[in-house]
N, C-alpha and C positions, 0 to 999 in steps of 0.2 A: 338477499332476495333481489331478483331482477325487476326493473321498472316495468309497468304494464306495456304491452305491445303498442298501444295507442300513443305512448309518450316517446318521442324520438330521443335517442341517447345523444347528449351533447358532448363533443370532444374538442373543446377549445384549445388553442395554442397561444397563450398570452406571453410566453417567454420567447426570446430570440431563437431563431432556427439554429440547429446544431452546426458547429463550424466544420470546415472540410477536414481539419486535423483530427476530428473525432470519428472520421469514417473508417470503414474497413479497408478501403483503398490505401489510405495513408498508413494504416497499420501494416499492410502487406509490404508497402515500400520500405518501411522501417526494418522489417524482418529481413528483406533482401539486402539492404544496406549493412545490417549487422553481420550477416553471413559473409558478404564481400569483404568487410573490414577484417574478419578473422582469417580468411584464406588468402587475402592479397599479399601479405608478407611471405607466406609460404610459396605462392605462385611466383613472386618476384625472385625469390632465392633460386627456385628451380629453373627459371628462365636464364638467370645470370650464370648458373653452373651447368646448364644443359642437362638437367635431370638429377638423379641421385648417384653421383659417382662415389667411388671408394667403398668403404664398409657400410653395408645397408643399415645395421643397427645404430651405428654412430650417427648417420645422417637422419634417421628417424628420430633419434634422441634430440638432435638439434632442431628439427622441425617441431617437436613437441614443445620445446622451450619458446620458439617463435610464437606458436599459437597461444601458449600460456601468458606470455607477456602482453600480447594484443588483448586477450580476454581481461587481464587485470586493468588495462587502460580503459576498456569498455565498461568495467565495473564502476569506475569513477563517473563515467557518463550516465550510467543507469541510476546511480545514487544521487544525481544532481537535482532531482525534483523538477525536471523540465516539463512544463505542462504540455508541450507538444509531444512528449513521449508518453505521458500519463493518459492523454486524451483518448487514444484508440484502444487502450488495454485496461486502464484502471491501475492505480498505483500499487494496489495489493498484488495483482498478478505480476506487475513489473518487478516487485521486490521478491516474489517467489522465484521468478526467473533469475534474478540477480543472485539469489542464494544458490540455486543449482549451478550457475556458471562459476561461482566461487569454488565449489567442490570440484568441478571439472578442471579448472585452472590448477588447483592443488594437485590433482592426480597427474596432470601433464608435467608439472614441475617435479614431482617425485619420480616419474619415469625417466625424466631427462638424464640425470647422472647414472641411473641404473643401466639404461640402454647404451650409453656411451662406454661405460665400464665393461659391459658384456661384449660390445663390438670390438673393443681394444684388448679384451682379455686381461685387463689390469684393474682389479678391484681395490687396489690401494688408493685409487682416485677418490673412493667414497670415504676413506678413513684418514689416511696419512698425508694426503696432499695438502700442504699448509701454505701454499703460495697466496699472497694477499688477495688477488682477484678471485681465487677459488674460495677463499674464506668469505669474501663478500657475497658470492653466490650461495654458499651454505647458510650464511646468516639470513639472507632473503628467504630461502626455503624454510628455515626454521620458524621465521615469523609468520609465513603463510600458513604452515601447518598449525601453529599455535592459535592464530586468529580464527581459522576454520573450526577447530575443535572447540574454542571458546564460544563461538557463535552457535554451534550446534547444541552445546550444553548450557546455553545461557539460561533457559527456563529452569533447569534442574539445580544450578548452583546459586541461584538467587542474587545475582549481581544487579545493582541498580542500573536501570535502562540508560540513563545519561552517562554513566561510567562506561558502559558498553559502547555507546555512540562515540565517546572520546577515543577509546582504544581502537575502535574500528577505523578511525581516520588514519591509522598507521599504514593503510594500504599504499599511501603515496610514498612512504619510505621503501616499501617493497619494490615499487616501480623504479625509484631512483637507484636502489642497489642493483636491481636486475639490469638496468640500462648500463651501469658501470661495468658489471660483470660481463655482459654480452658483448659490449664494444671492445673490451680488452682481450677476451678469449676467442671471439668469433671473427675470423678473417673475412667471412662473407659480409659482415656489417661495416667493414671499412671501405667497401666499394660505394661510390657516390650515390647511386639510386637507393640502396638499402640504408645508407647512413642518413640520407635526407628523410626517408620514411620513418626510421627509428627515432630520429630527433623530433619529427613532427608528432609522433605518438607521445613522447615524453612531454613535449610542450603542451599538447592537448590535455593530458592528465594534470599537469602542474597548473595550467590556466584555470581549469574547472575547479580544482582544489582551492586555489586562491580566491576565485570568485565566490565559491560556495561558503568558505569559512572566513573570508575577509570582507568582501563587499556585501553579501546578502545579509549577514547579521546586523550590519550597521546601516546600510542604505537600501537594501533590497526587499524590505518588508513594509506592508501598509501599517500606518500608525492609527490606532483607535483609542478611545477613551471609554471606560466603563461608566455607563449612565444609570444602570439600575441593577440591583441584585435581588432576585426573587426566589424564595424558598418554595420548592415544588412538593417535596416530601420531607420526612425526618432526616434524610441523608442526601438529598438531591437539590441542586440549586441551578437557576438559570441566570446567566450573565447577559445583560444587554449591552452591546458595544456600538458606538457611533464613530464614523470615520473622522479623523482629525482634519482632513482636507476637504470633507464634504462629498467626496466622490463615492458613489455606491459600489458595493461589491456584488457584481452580477454573477449569478450561479444558477444551476439547476437544482430543483428540490431533491434532497438526499445527499448532496455533495458535502465534503468535509474540508476543514482547514487545519493548518498548523498554527496553534495559538501559544503565544508566550506572554504571560502576565508579568508586569513590572510593578511590584507592590513593595512599599517601604517595609524593611525588616524581614522580607520573605525571599527565599531562594527563587531565582528566575529560571524556569525550565520551559522547553518547547514540547508540546504534546499535540497529537491529532484529536480533534473533536468535530462532531457533526455540526453543521450550521442548521439549527433547528427552527429558526424563524422562517416565515413564509418567503419563498423565493420571489414573490411578487412585490416585496418591500425591500429592494436591494440596499436601501440606505440604512436598514436596520439589520444588525447581525446578532444572533443569539446563540449561545452555547449552553446546553443543559448537561451538567456534570454531576456525577455521583461520587461520593467519598469512597475511594477504593484503593488508596495508596498514600505514600508520603506526601506527594504533591497535592493530590485531590482532596486529602483529608483537611486541608486548610482552605478549601474553596469558599466555605461560608465566611471566611475572614476577609474576603474581597470586598472593597468598598467603592461606591461611586467616586469617580475622579481618578481611580487607578488607571495606569496606562496598559495598553496591550499592543503587541505586534502580531500581525497576521500574514500568513503566506497561503495563497490558495485562490480559488477553490480547486479541489482535486476529486478524482473518483468518477466511477460510472454506475454507482448504485443509485439509479434514478429512473423513474418511470418515463422520462423524456427520451430514453435510448431504445425503447421497445414499443412495438405496435400492439397494444394491449386491448382486449375486449372485456376482460373481467379481472379484477385485482383480488389477490388474497395476500394479506400482510400477516406475517408471523413474527412476533416480537417477544423478547424476554428482557425484563428489567429495563435498564437505561438504554437498551437496544431499540427502544421505541423512538429515539430521537430522529434518525433519518426517515423513519416511516411516518412520524408526525409531520415532518416537513412535507412529505408527499401528500399526506391526508389534507394538510392545510392548502396545498396547491389545488387539489380536487375541489375542496370547498370554496376557495376564494375565486376560482375561475368559473364556477357553476358547472363543472364537469360532472355529468350524471352517470358515467359508467359505473356499473355495480361494483362494490368493494366490500370485502369482509376482513376485519382485523381480529386475529386470535392472539390475545396478549397474556403472557404468562408472568406471574409474580409469586412471591412467597405469601404475602398477606395483602389485605386490602389497603393498608397504609403505605405499601410500597408502590402502588399504582401511580405512575407519573402522568401528569396532565389529565387526571381523573375527571374533573369538571368539564374540560374542553372535549374530551372523548364522549362524554354523555350528551353533548350538545351538537354533535355532528349531524349533517343532513340524513334523512331517512334511508337513502340508497347506500349509505355506508354503515354496515352492521358491525357492532363491536361486541366481541365475546371475550370475557375475562376468565382466566384459569388460574386458580390459586393452589399452591402446593401445601400451604399451611394455613388453611382458612380458620377463622373464628367460628364458634358454634353458631348455627343459624345462617351461614353463608348460603344464598340461594343458587349460586352459579356453579360452574364446572370446577372440579377439584383434581389435583394430581399434576401431571405434566401434559404438554401437548402431544396427542397421540394420533395415529392414522385414523382411528375411529372418530375422533373429534373433527379432524379435517374433513373426512368423508361426510359427516353429519352436517357440518356448517356449509360446505360447498355444494354437496349433492351432485346432481347431474351436470352442473357447470364445470366440474373439475377438469375435463379434457381441454376446455378452452380458456382456462385460467392461467394467469402468470403469478408466480409466487415470489414475494419479496421477503427475505429472511434476514433478521439481525438480532443478535443477543450474545450472551457469553459463549465461549468456544464450546463448552460441553453441551449446552442447550442446542447450539446450531448443529453439532454432529448428530445429536439425538433426533432432531426434527428432520434433518436430511434423510436419515434412515426411515422415518415415518413417511416422508414424501415418496421414497422409493417403494414403500409397501403399498401405497395407493396408486402406484404406476403414474405419478406425475411426470410429464415430459421434462427431462433434465435441461433441455434448451429453454424451458420456460421458468427455471428456478434461478433466481438472481440474489447474490449476496456478495459482500466484501469481507475478507478475513485477513486480519493483520497479525502476523507472527514473525518473530526474528528467526 
């Protein structure tokens, strides 16, 4: 429900203004730089050779290899978790782009030997050419195809996420093998301008790889200490973390971090978790974690005094990035965590813009932050939806539907912004329901992480 007309809506900004690197202008600059980086080796080759002389298919095959190598180097850049790259897009969108470019690089590498063989009319190059530098290229191509197939099938074959992450780092070996192969067989790359450019690309990839896998794990993460462990529900816990150096972790409400717990007798892994504590208390960092896998199943065995390493904040799933008149939050299960961070921001700053939370769970005991949600200010309406309610449950039942959204939001729907977070299946279903009520897709905000 909206506040009475006589009560002015308060829209405070108690957090620092957004940085320039979070702007669309910076995002556009990065897109242009990316495109230039891909085409520059091709352009330099054409300039040095005066066009595409000789057999067209052979030259196109070589150009495909140039583009593929550059894309692979840029894959290392995209995966570096640089906050200046995350800021204008969000890390989830950046990783989906990263995945698409991996497929494109693989296609280009596959077409490279095929086009050269077609142009020369000699298909023995594909099978019987056993010269060592050709074998190096074939090995690199085989690893690329294997890694792409493995990544695309990751969810189906049930491989541990951290095993996938380790194997995925093999991209650096592809780049090294590709460099050796291309320098040995590509006469164009022996000319000084191309050799300098090619060497610079190799150095860039190797430098970021060493920084990301050598420096960052040891010195590049903030050190925290677990100060409290609070059980929220039967399978969900909140860890409170305090910085070892006393410096606050400034962030926007809804952003997330990469957290690595260092606990005696437990395997140490890095996983992304929302920072659920109020962003107005940067000295306090909280992660609310549900038991849902090998690592998180032991989260209740975390104790005060355990160490934690944090990298972040990341993401653009925050009300701070949008000019919002009315909020509609749609959450499922532990997907409430980034939304709770935003609700706490609205409460703690005295922001009186009207908001509605529609929160889906299986049963009442699964509701995370139940007491705090019941105590929110009156202009924040909370609607619970249970799919498996106990007898006598007075609220809504089933799953979040278009009819529920329409009923809860009413005539304010066209001017509302929708913030959505929950399990993948729930998010897909709610996105369909939002389409049914004709919600403006530019006003629907979510982050979706998938390999």
